[in-house]
C-alpha positions as CSV (number, residue, x, y, z in Angstrom):
1,M,0.9,18.8,35.8
2,A,2.3,16.5,33.2
3,G,2.0,12.8,33.3
4,H,5.6,12.6,34.1
5,S,6.1,14.7,36.6
6,K,2.9,13.2,38.7
7,W,5.1,9.7,38.5
8,A,8.3,11.7,39.7
9,N,6.3,13.2,43.0
10,I,5.5,9.8,43.8
11,Q,8.7,9.0,45.0
12,H,8.4,12.4,47.4
13,R,5.3,11.5,48.8
14,K,6.3,7.7,49.4
15,G,9.5,9.0,51.1
16,R,11.5,7.3,48.5
17,Q,13.8,10.2,47.1
18,D,16.5,9.7,48.9
19,K,16.8,5.8,47.3
20,A,15.7,7.3,43.9
21,R,18.5,9.9,44.0
22,S,21.2,7.2,45.1
23,K,19.7,5.0,42.6
24,L,20.2,7.8,39.8
25,F,23.5,8.6,40.4
26,S,24.8,4.6,40.3
27,K,22.6,4.4,37.3
28,L,24.7,7.2,35.6
29,S,28.1,6.0,36.6
30,K,27.3,3.0,34.8
31,D,26.3,4.8,31.8
32,I,29.7,6.8,32.4
33,A,31.8,3.9,32.5
34,I,30.1,1.1,29.8
35,A,30.6,4.3,27.4
36,A,34.2,5.2,28.4
37,K,35.3,1.3,28.1
38,M,33.5,1.0,24.6
39,G,34.6,4.5,22.9
40,G,37.6,5.8,25.6
41,G,37.5,8.3,28.1
42,D,38.0,11.8,25.8
43,P,34.2,12.9,25.6
44,D,35.4,15.2,22.5
45,M,35.9,12.1,20.8
46,N,33.0,10.0,22.4
47,P,29.4,10.9,22.0
48,R,28.4,8.7,23.8
49,L,30.2,9.3,26.8
50,R,29.6,13.3,26.3
51,L,25.9,12.8,26.2
52,A,26.2,10.6,29.7
53,I,28.5,13.0,31.1
54,N,25.9,15.6,30.4
55,N,23.1,13.5,31.7
56,A,25.1,13.3,35.1
57,K,25.6,16.9,35.0
58,G,22.3,17.5,34.5
59,Q,21.3,15.4,37.7
60,S,24.1,17.4,40.1
61,M,25.9,14.1,40.1
62,P,29.3,15.5,41.8
63,K,32.1,16.2,39.5
64,D,34.7,13.9,41.3
65,N,32.1,11.0,41.2
66,I,31.8,11.7,37.1
67,Q,35.4,11.1,36.6
68,R,36.0,7.9,39.0
69,A,32.9,6.5,36.4
70,I,35.3,7.5,33.7
71,D,38.5,6.2,34.5
72,K,36.9,2.9,35.5
73,G,35.7,2.5,32.2
74,A,38.1,4.1,30.3
75,G,41.0,2.0,32.4
76,G,39.2,-1.5,31.8
77,D,38.2,-1.8,35.3
78,G,35.3,-3.7,36.5
79,A,32.7,-6.3,35.2
80,D,31.8,-6.3,31.3
81,Y,28.3,-5.3,31.0
82,E,25.4,-6.5,28.2
83,E,22.8,-4.2,27.5
84,M,19.1,-6.1,27.5
85,R,15.4,-5.3,26.7
86,Y,12.8,-7.1,28.6
87,E,8.9,-6.7,27.9
88,G,6.4,-7.3,30.0
89,F,2.7,-6.4,30.9
90,G,0.8,-5.0,34.2
91,P,-3.1,-5.4,35.1
92,A,-5.5,-3.6,32.7
93,G,-2.8,-5.0,29.9
94,I,0.0,-2.1,30.7
95,G,2.7,-2.5,28.6
96,F,6.3,-2.5,30.2
97,I,10.0,-2.1,28.6
98,V,12.6,-2.8,30.9
99,E,16.5,-1.4,29.7
100,C,19.2,-3.2,31.9
101,S,22.9,-3.2,32.0
102,T,24.1,-6.5,33.5
103,D,27.4,-8.9,34.2
104,N,24.6,-11.4,34.7
105,L,21.8,-12.1,32.1
106,N,20.6,-14.7,34.4
107,R,20.2,-12.8,37.0
108,S,18.8,-10.1,35.1
109,A,16.3,-12.1,33.9
110,M,15.3,-13.5,36.9
111,E,14.8,-10.4,39.0
112,V,12.9,-9.0,36.3
113,R,10.4,-11.8,35.8
114,T,9.6,-11.8,39.7
115,A,9.4,-8.3,40.0
116,F,6.6,-8.8,37.6
117,S,5.1,-12.2,38.9
118,K,4.9,-10.6,42.9
119,N,3.3,-7.5,41.6
120,G,0.5,-9.0,39.4
121,G,2.4,-8.6,36.2
122,N,4.1,-10.8,33.7
123,L,7.2,-10.8,31.6
124,G,6.7,-11.3,27.7
125,E,8.1,-12.2,24.6
126,T,10.4,-10.1,23.0
127,G,8.6,-8.0,20.5
128,S,4.9,-8.2,22.7
129,V,5.2,-4.8,24.0
130,A,7.6,-2.5,21.8
131,F,4.9,-2.6,19.1
132,M,2.8,-0.5,21.4
133,F,6.0,2.3,22.0
134,D,8.2,4.4,19.4
135,Q,11.7,5.1,20.1
136,V,12.6,8.7,20.0
137,G,14.7,11.2,21.4
138,K,14.3,13.1,24.5
139,I,15.8,16.3,25.6
140,E,14.8,18.2,28.6
141,Y,15.4,21.8,30.1
142,P,14.4,23.8,32.9
143,L,11.2,25.9,32.7
144,E,13.2,29.2,33.4
145,I,15.5,28.8,29.8
146,G,12.0,30.9,28.4
147,D,8.4,30.8,28.0
148,E,6.4,27.9,26.0
149,D,6.7,30.2,22.6
150,T,9.8,30.9,23.1
151,V,10.8,26.7,23.6
152,M,8.7,25.3,20.9
153,E,10.0,28.3,18.3
154,A,13.5,27.2,18.7
155,A,12.4,23.6,19.1
156,I,11.1,23.9,15.6
157,E,13.9,25.2,14.2
158,A,15.8,22.5,15.3
159,G,13.8,19.6,13.7
160,A,12.2,18.5,16.7
161,D,9.0,16.4,16.6
162,D,6.7,18.0,19.6
163,V,7.0,19.7,22.7
164,E,5.4,19.2,25.9
165,H,6.1,21.7,28.8
166,D,5.3,21.4,32.7
167,E,3.2,23.3,34.6
168,P,5.3,24.9,37.7
169,A,5.1,23.3,40.7
170,N,2.4,24.3,43.3
171,D,2.0,21.9,46.0
172,Q,3.6,21.1,49.3
173,W,5.1,17.4,47.7
174,A,6.7,18.6,44.8
175,E,10.2,18.2,44.5
176,Y,10.7,17.3,40.8
177,E,11.6,20.1,38.9
178,P,9.3,21.2,35.8
179,V,10.7,21.4,32.5
180,H,10.2,21.8,28.8
181,T,10.4,18.3,27.0
182,V,11.4,18.1,23.6
183,Y,10.7,15.2,21.5
184,T,12.7,14.1,18.2
185,V,12.9,11.6,15.7
186,R,15.3,9.1,16.6
187,D,17.8,9.8,14.4
188,D,17.4,13.4,14.4
189,L,18.4,13.9,18.4
190,G,22.2,14.6,18.0
191,A,21.3,17.1,15.6
192,V,18.5,18.5,17.5
193,A,20.3,18.6,20.9
194,A,23.0,20.4,19.3
195,E,21.1,23.1,17.8
196,L,18.9,23.8,21.3
197,E,22.3,23.9,23.3
198,K,23.4,26.7,20.9
199,K,20.6,28.7,22.1
200,F,19.8,27.4,25.8
201,G,22.9,26.1,26.6
202,E,23.4,22.3,27.9
203,A,20.3,20.2,28.6
204,K,19.4,18.4,31.6
205,S,18.7,15.5,30.1
206,V,19.2,14.2,26.2
207,N,18.4,10.3,26.1
208,L,16.6,7.9,23.5
209,I,13.6,6.8,24.9
210,W,10.2,4.4,24.8
211,K,7.3,6.6,24.0
212,A,4.0,5.2,24.8
213,Q,2.1,5.1,21.6
214,N,-1.1,5.3,23.4
215,E,-1.7,5.8,27.1
216,I,-3.8,3.8,28.9
217,D,-6.6,5.2,31.9
218,A,-6.9,2.8,35.0
219,P,-7.0,4.4,38.2
220,D,-8.1,1.6,40.3
221,K,-5.0,-0.2,39.0
222,A,-2.7,2.9,39.9
223,S,-1.3,1.3,43.3
224,Q,-0.6,-1.8,41.5
225,I,1.0,-0.7,38.2
226,V,3.2,1.6,40.9
227,R,4.3,-1.0,42.9
228,I,5.7,-3.3,39.5
229,V,7.2,0.4,38.5
230,E,8.7,0.6,41.9
231,A,10.0,-2.9,42.0
232,L,11.6,-2.6,38.9
233,E,13.2,0.5,39.6
234,D,14.7,-0.9,42.5
235,L,16.7,-3.7,40.6
236,D,20.2,-2.7,40.4
237,D,20.6,-3.9,36.9
238,V,17.6,-1.9,35.8
239,Q,18.5,1.2,33.8
240,N,15.3,2.3,32.3
241,V,11.5,1.6,33.0
242,Y,8.9,2.7,30.4
243,H,5.2,2.1,30.7
244,N,2.2,3.3,28.9
245,F,-0.1,3.7,31.9
246,E,-1.6,7.4,32.2
247,M,-1.1,8.7,35.6
248,S,-4.6,10.7,35.6
249,D,-6.1,12.7,38.1
250,A,-8.2,10.0,39.2
251,A,-5.1,7.8,39.2
252,M,-3.2,10.1,41.5
253,E,-6.3,10.6,44.2
254,T,-6.4,6.8,44.8
255,L,-2.6,6.8,45.2
256,D,-3.3,9.6,48.3
257,E,-6.0,7.7,49.7
258,S,-3.9,4.4,49.9
């Protein structure tokens, strides 16, 4: 099973799935409202809003929730959010990139710093971690759209850079939906996503992400790293958390034992 699916299943193993889903819907609502406020409430005229709506649909967010978020943003209601990126380090030199949308920069900086410091990490300077990552496009489709060869061929024809495939879940804990993941050059995301949509329909998610150039395997630090990830993801201002820790089988075993 791919590393990101292992990370997703940790939340189920630890009984955090309901809280995580609530946080996900809150994040998606904020994304939609911000997009609507910046570019208007018509997704046909606002590519960022269309992307945010598609991502919400891919996560089975109710239509009423989506419409409320659009109305809130398009109507100019709610706080003025700023997007901010923080960088930090965990044990074993693990690098973190934390993306926030906040109406209070001082609050978000303090909370992110505290999440690191209380769990054995530390907040770094801007640029101290980003050089270890590439910003790329990421498109996810459920496995049922086709086998690996079919998806790989379509992705190459669409201009994608790389494709990864999760293995079907086969254990009692697995609630994560396995996916085909297509990676693109940052500026090609929209074009590749559009070509794949013609063949497979709407994607489960389409995002710009920070992808680690190399992952670090440090199984003896797995529990501490997971605590940092969870502390950051629990913050209301945090939208995304990226890191370069490899969730290896050995790391998973240490979590199972803890």
